[in-house]
C-alpha positions as CSV (number, residue, x, y, z in Angstrom):
1,M,-55.5,-15.0,12.0
2,E,-57.0,-11.5,12.0
3,T,-60.3,-10.8,10.3
4,D,-62.2,-7.6,10.0
5,I,-65.9,-7.9,10.9
6,F,-68.1,-4.9,10.8
7,V,-70.9,-4.3,13.3
8,K,-73.1,-1.4,14.1
9,V,-74.3,-0.1,17.4
10,T,-78.1,-0.3,17.8
11,A,-80.3,2.6,18.9
12,E,-80.3,0.9,22.4
13,G,-76.5,1.2,22.4
14,K,-75.8,-2.5,21.9
15,L,-73.6,-4.4,19.4
16,E,-75.3,-7.0,17.4
17,L,-72.7,-9.7,17.0
18,P,-72.7,-11.8,13.8
19,A,-73.1,-15.6,14.2
20,K,-69.5,-16.0,13.2
21,V,-68.4,-14.0,16.3
22,Q,-71.1,-15.6,18.6
23,A,-69.7,-19.1,17.7
24,K,-66.4,-18.1,19.2
25,L,-68.0,-17.1,22.6
26,S,-68.8,-19.6,25.3
27,A,-70.9,-19.1,28.4
28,G,-68.7,-18.4,31.4
29,D,-65.7,-17.0,29.4
30,E,-64.3,-13.8,30.7
31,Y,-62.8,-10.9,28.7
32,V,-60.8,-7.9,29.5
33,I,-61.8,-4.7,27.6
34,S,-59.2,-2.2,26.7
35,I,-60.5,1.2,25.6
36,T,-58.5,4.0,23.9
37,E,-59.8,7.0,21.9
38,D,-59.9,5.0,18.7
39,E,-60.3,1.4,19.8
40,I,-62.2,-1.0,22.0
41,V,-60.5,-4.4,22.2
42,L,-61.8,-7.5,23.9
43,K,-59.2,-10.1,25.0
44,K,-60.2,-13.4,26.4
45,I,-58.8,-14.1,29.8
46,R,-57.0,-17.4,29.8
47,N,-56.7,-18.8,33.3
48,P,-53.8,-21.3,33.8
49,L,-54.8,-24.9,34.4
50,T,-54.8,-26.1,37.9
51,W,-52.7,-29.2,38.8
52,C,-56.0,-31.2,39.0
53,E,-57.2,-30.0,35.6
54,L,-53.9,-30.9,34.0
55,S,-53.8,-34.3,35.6
56,Q,-57.4,-35.0,34.4
57,R,-56.6,-34.0,30.9
58,L,-53.5,-36.2,30.8
59,E,-55.5,-39.2,32.2
60,E,-58.2,-38.7,29.5
61,S,-55.7,-38.2,26.6
62,E,-54.6,-41.0,24.3
63,P,-51.1,-42.4,24.7
64,D,-48.5,-40.8,22.4
65,L,-47.5,-43.7,20.0
66,Q,-44.5,-41.7,19.0
67,Q,-43.1,-41.6,22.5
68,P,-40.2,-44.0,22.9
69,S,-40.4,-46.7,25.6
70,L,-38.0,-46.7,28.6
71,S,-36.0,-49.5,27.1
72,E,-35.6,-47.6,23.8
73,I,-34.5,-44.5,25.7
74,S,-32.0,-46.6,27.7
75,K,-30.6,-48.1,24.5
76,L,-30.2,-44.7,22.9
77,V,-28.4,-43.3,26.0
78,K,-26.0,-46.3,26.0
79,E,-25.3,-45.8,22.3
80,M,-24.5,-42.1,22.8
81,R,-22.2,-42.9,25.7
82,R,-20.3,-45.4,23.6
83,E,-20.0,-42.9,20.8
84,K,-18.7,-40.2,23.2
85,R,-16.2,-42.6,24.8
86,S,-14.9,-43.7,21.4
87,K,-14.2,-40.1,20.4
88,A,-12.4,-39.3,23.6
């Protein structure tokens, strides 16, 4: 989703960001700024999750009710093996 938002530089050389933009920013987020002759682009730096962070998120998440049980998986594997053998 790309949206054009217009801002002006103040007399002090600062950008006044609209509330819509400020709502997307969080304290502690880091950005890389790319500068060319015609553009200044801010891109959020997305640090990969550590193993501990990933484990914590998985523990806190709800179980996936669509995930088949081990017995259902075993049954499906057996059925597929039977089908494969019958075609051979």
